[in-house]
DOPA-706905 format. One line per 2 residues: for each residue x, y, z of C-alpha. Coordinates in Angstrom, 1 decimal, always signed. Example, Ala and Ser with C-alpha at 12.3 -4.5 7.8 and 13.67 -1.06 7.14 Angstrom:
<lumdrens>
+12.3 -4.5 +7.8 ~ +13.7 -1.1 +7.1 $
</lumdrens>
This chain:
<lumdrens>
-18.1 +115.5 +89.0 ~ -17.2 +118.8 +90.4 $
-13.9 +120.8 +89.6 ~ -12.5 +120.3 +93.1 $
-12.8 +116.6 +92.8 ~ -11.5 +116.5 +89.3 $
-8.5 +118.9 +90.7 ~ -7.7 +116.5 +93.6 $
-7.8 +113.3 +91.5 ~ -5.7 +115.1 +88.9 $
-3.2 +116.1 +91.8 ~ -2.8 +112.3 +92.7 $
-2.3 +111.5 +89.2 ~ +0.8 +113.8 +88.6 $
+2.2 +113.6 +92.3 ~ +4.2 +110.4 +91.7 $
+5.8 +112.0 +88.6 ~ +6.8 +114.8 +90.4 $
+8.1 +112.7 +93.2 ~ +10.2 +110.6 +90.5 $
+11.6 +113.9 +88.8 ~ +12.9 +115.5 +91.9 $
+13.9 +112.1 +93.8 ~ +16.1 +111.5 +90.9 $
+17.3 +115.2 +90.8 ~ +18.2 +115.4 +94.6 $
+19.0 +111.7 +95.3 ~ +20.5 +110.4 +92.4 $
+22.2 +113.5 +90.4 ~ +22.6 +115.5 +93.6 $
+22.0 +118.7 +92.1 ~ +19.7 +121.3 +92.5 $
+17.0 +122.0 +90.1 ~ +17.5 +125.1 +87.7 $
+14.8 +127.6 +87.8 ~ +12.9 +126.2 +90.5 $
+10.2 +128.7 +90.6 ~ +9.4 +128.6 +87.0 $
+9.3 +124.6 +87.2 ~ +6.9 +124.7 +90.0 $
+4.5 +127.4 +88.4 ~ +4.7 +125.1 +85.2 $
+3.5 +122.0 +87.4 ~ +0.7 +124.0 +88.7 $
-0.6 +125.2 +85.1 ~ -0.5 +121.3 +84.1 $
-2.6 +120.5 +86.9 ~ -5.0 +123.2 +86.3 $
-4.9 +122.5 +82.5 ~ -5.6 +118.8 +83.2 $
-8.3 +119.2 +85.4 ~ -10.1 +121.7 +83.1 $
-9.7 +119.3 +80.2 ~ -10.7 +116.3 +82.2 $
-13.8 +118.5 +83.2 ~ -14.4 +119.4 +79.7 $
-14.2 +115.7 +78.3 ~ -17.0 +114.7 +80.9 $
-19.3 +117.8 +80.6 ~ -18.9 +118.0 +76.5 $
-16.9 +115.6 +74.4 ~ -18.2 +112.4 +75.7 $
-21.9 +113.4 +75.9 ~ -21.4 +115.1 +72.4 $
-20.2 +112.1 +70.8 ~ -22.5 +109.6 +72.4 $
-25.5 +112.0 +71.3 ~ -24.4 +112.1 +67.6 $
-24.1 +108.5 +67.5 ~ -27.5 +108.2 +68.9 $
-29.3 +110.7 +66.8 ~ -27.6 +109.5 +63.4 $
-28.6 +105.7 +64.0 ~ -32.2 +106.5 +65.3 $
-35.2 +104.9 +63.7 ~ -36.6 +108.2 +63.1 $
-33.4 +109.5 +61.4 ~ -32.9 +106.2 +59.2 $
-34.5 +105.3 +56.1 ~ -38.1 +103.9 +56.5 $
-38.4 +100.3 +56.6 ~ -41.1 +97.9 +55.1 $
-42.9 +95.8 +57.5 ~ -41.0 +92.6 +58.8 $
-37.9 +93.9 +56.7 ~ -34.4 +94.1 +58.3 $
-32.1 +96.9 +58.1 ~ -29.3 +96.8 +55.8 $
-25.6 +98.2 +56.9 ~ -25.6 +100.9 +53.9 $
-28.7 +102.4 +55.7 ~ -26.2 +103.9 +58.3 $
-24.4 +106.0 +55.7 ~ -24.7 +109.1 +57.5 $
-22.7 +107.4 +60.6 ~ -19.9 +106.5 +58.2 $
-19.6 +110.2 +56.9 ~ -19.8 +111.8 +60.3 $
-17.1 +109.0 +61.3 ~ -15.0 +109.7 +58.4 $
-15.2 +113.8 +58.6 ~ -14.6 +113.9 +62.4 $
-11.8 +111.8 +62.2 ~ -10.2 +113.9 +59.7 $
-10.9 +117.0 +61.3 ~ -10.0 +115.9 +64.7 $
-6.5 +114.3 +63.4 ~ -5.8 +117.7 +61.5 $
-6.1 +119.8 +64.7 ~ -4.1 +117.5 +67.0 $
-1.4 +119.1 +68.4 ~ +1.0 +116.1 +69.0 $
+0.8 +115.3 +65.2 ~ +1.4 +118.9 +64.3 $
+4.5 +118.7 +66.7 ~ +5.9 +115.8 +65.2 $
+5.0 +116.6 +61.5 ~ +7.1 +119.8 +61.8 $
+10.0 +118.2 +63.4 ~ +9.9 +115.6 +60.8 $
+9.9 +118.4 +58.1 ~ +12.7 +120.1 +59.8 $
+15.2 +117.2 +60.2 ~ +14.4 +115.6 +56.9 $
+15.6 +119.1 +55.3 ~ +12.2 +119.7 +53.8 $
+12.0 +116.1 +52.1 ~ +9.0 +115.3 +54.2 $
+6.1 +117.8 +54.0 ~ +4.5 +118.7 +57.3 $
+1.1 +119.4 +55.7 ~ +1.3 +116.2 +53.3 $
+2.1 +114.0 +56.3 ~ -0.8 +115.3 +58.5 $
-3.2 +114.7 +55.6 ~ -2.0 +111.3 +55.2 $
-2.3 +110.5 +58.9 ~ -5.5 +112.2 +58.7 $
-7.0 +110.0 +56.1 ~ -5.8 +106.8 +57.7 $
-7.2 +108.0 +60.9 ~ -10.9 +108.6 +59.0 $
-10.9 +105.4 +57.3 ~ -9.9 +103.4 +60.5 $
-12.7 +105.4 +62.3 ~ -15.2 +104.6 +59.6 $
-14.3 +100.8 +59.4 ~ -14.6 +100.7 +63.1 $
-18.1 +102.0 +62.8 ~ -19.0 +99.6 +60.1 $
-17.7 +96.7 +62.4 ~ -20.2 +97.7 +65.2 $
-23.1 +97.9 +62.7 ~ -22.3 +94.6 +61.1 $
-21.4 +93.0 +64.6 ~ -17.9 +91.5 +63.3 $
-15.3 +90.3 +65.4 ~ -12.2 +93.0 +66.0 $
-9.5 +90.5 +65.7 ~ -9.8 +89.6 +62.2 $
-9.9 +93.4 +61.1 ~ -6.8 +94.0 +63.5 $
-5.0 +90.8 +61.8 ~ -5.8 +91.9 +58.2 $
-4.4 +95.6 +59.1 ~ -1.1 +94.1 +60.4 $
-0.5 +91.7 +57.4 ~ -0.9 +95.0 +55.2 $
+1.6 +96.8 +57.4 ~ +4.0 +94.3 +57.4 $
+3.9 +93.8 +53.7 ~ +4.2 +97.8 +53.4 $
+7.0 +97.8 +55.7 ~ +8.9 +95.3 +53.6 $
+8.5 +97.6 +50.6 ~ +8.5 +101.2 +51.9 $
+11.4 +103.4 +52.2 ~ +13.5 +102.7 +55.0 $
+13.3 +106.4 +56.4 ~ +9.8 +106.7 +56.6 $
+8.9 +103.3 +58.2 ~ +9.8 +104.8 +62.1 $
+7.9 +108.1 +61.2 ~ +5.0 +105.9 +59.9 $
+4.7 +104.0 +63.1 ~ +5.0 +106.8 +65.4 $
+2.2 +108.5 +63.4 ~ +0.0 +106.1 +64.3 $
+0.4 +106.8 +68.0 ~ +0.4 +110.4 +67.9 $
-3.1 +110.4 +66.5 ~ -4.9 +108.9 +69.7 $
-4.4 +111.9 +71.8 ~ -6.2 +114.4 +73.9 $
-8.7 +115.4 +70.9 ~ -9.3 +112.4 +69.0 $
-9.7 +109.6 +71.9 ~ -12.5 +111.1 +73.8 $
-14.6 +111.5 +70.8 ~ -13.7 +108.1 +69.0 $
-14.6 +106.4 +72.5 ~ -18.0 +108.1 +73.0 $
-18.8 +107.5 +69.2 ~ -18.1 +103.8 +69.5 $
-19.9 +103.4 +73.0 ~ -22.9 +105.6 +71.9 $
-23.2 +103.5 +68.4 ~ -23.1 +100.2 +70.2 $
-25.7 +101.4 +72.8 ~ -27.9 +102.4 +69.8 $
-27.9 +99.3 +67.6 ~ -29.9 +96.5 +68.6 $
-28.0 +93.5 +69.4 ~ -24.6 +95.1 +70.1 $
-22.9 +95.2 +73.4 ~ -21.1 +98.2 +74.5 $
-18.1 +96.3 +76.1 ~ -17.7 +93.8 +73.1 $
-18.6 +96.2 +70.3 ~ -18.2 +99.7 +71.6 $
-14.5 +99.5 +72.0 ~ -11.8 +98.8 +69.6 $
-12.2 +101.7 +67.3 ~ -8.9 +103.3 +68.9 $
-7.1 +100.1 +67.8 ~ -8.0 +100.7 +64.2 $
-7.5 +104.3 +64.2 ~ -3.6 +103.5 +65.2 $
-3.3 +100.9 +62.6 ~ -4.6 +103.0 +59.4 $
-2.3 +105.9 +59.8 ~ +0.7 +103.7 +59.6 $
-0.6 +102.3 +56.4 ~ -1.4 +105.6 +54.7 $
+1.8 +107.4 +55.8 ~ +3.8 +104.4 +54.2 $
+1.7 +104.5 +51.2 ~ +2.3 +108.4 +50.8 $
+6.2 +107.6 +50.9 ~ +5.7 +104.7 +48.4 $
+3.7 +107.1 +46.1 ~ +6.2 +109.8 +46.4 $
+9.2 +107.5 +45.9 ~ +7.4 +106.2 +42.5 $
+6.6 +109.5 +41.3 ~ +10.3 +110.5 +42.0 $
+11.7 +107.5 +39.9 ~ +9.0 +108.6 +37.1 $
+10.3 +112.3 +37.2 ~ +13.9 +110.9 +36.9 $
+15.6 +111.1 +33.4 ~ +16.1 +107.5 +32.0 $
+19.9 +106.8 +31.6 ~ +19.3 +105.9 +27.8 $
+17.7 +108.9 +27.2 ~ +20.6 +111.0 +28.6 $
+22.9 +109.0 +26.4 ~ +21.0 +109.6 +23.4 $
+20.9 +113.2 +24.0 $
</lumdrens>
C-alpha cells in the first residue's frame, strides 16, 4: 500500500470524528471553536502522523515480528531431534525468552502507560511510584505474552487460560486495596496500544504459521487478551505487596506500650 492510499483511508477514518466534534460545537452548543486555526493544524498533523505510523506498521513492525517468530521456530535453529522423535515444548525456549523481553521492553516504552503512571503518581501525592507501576505492568505484559506463545506451541484452547486468569483477577480484587483496583484495570488496557499490539499480533501469527498443525485463525490470535489480563494481576499484586511491607514496617502497638 502506498503512502497516498494510506493517507486517504486514514482521512476517511478520522473524518467522522471531526464531523461529530464540529457538529456538536456548532449545532448543539452553538458556539464557535476557539483557536480554530491551531485545531485545524492539529488535525492535519494527526492525519499525517497516523498515516506514517500505519505505513510503518506494514513496512517494518508486522514483517519483523513474523520474521522473528519464523526464525526462532525453524528446524535449523531449534535443537536437533533424534529420528522419529517428537519435538518438546521446551525446545522453543528462545521464543519464550524473546516474547518475555519484547513484551517488557515495548510496555516500558508505551507512551500511554507513561502518561497514566505519571498522572497516577501526581494524583496520589507520591504514594504510587510511576516507575514501579510501569515495571509491574511490564512484568504482567511480558508474562502474558510468554504464556500466549506457550499456548500456541502446545495448541491449548484459549478459553481455559482466560478463565483461570479471570478467577485470579476476581480473587485479587476482593483482597487488594480499593484505591488500586481501578488503576489496575486501566493498566491492562493502556498496555495494548500503538507499540505493543502490532508486534504481539505479528509474533502470534508468525508463530502459528511456523509450527506444524497450528491454525493462524484459531491459534495466532488471543495473545492480546492475555496481555491485557496479566498486567491487572501484577499491579494488584504490587499493591498487595506494598501494603504488606507497610504493615510490617509499622511499629506494633504492644511494642510502643512497652517502650
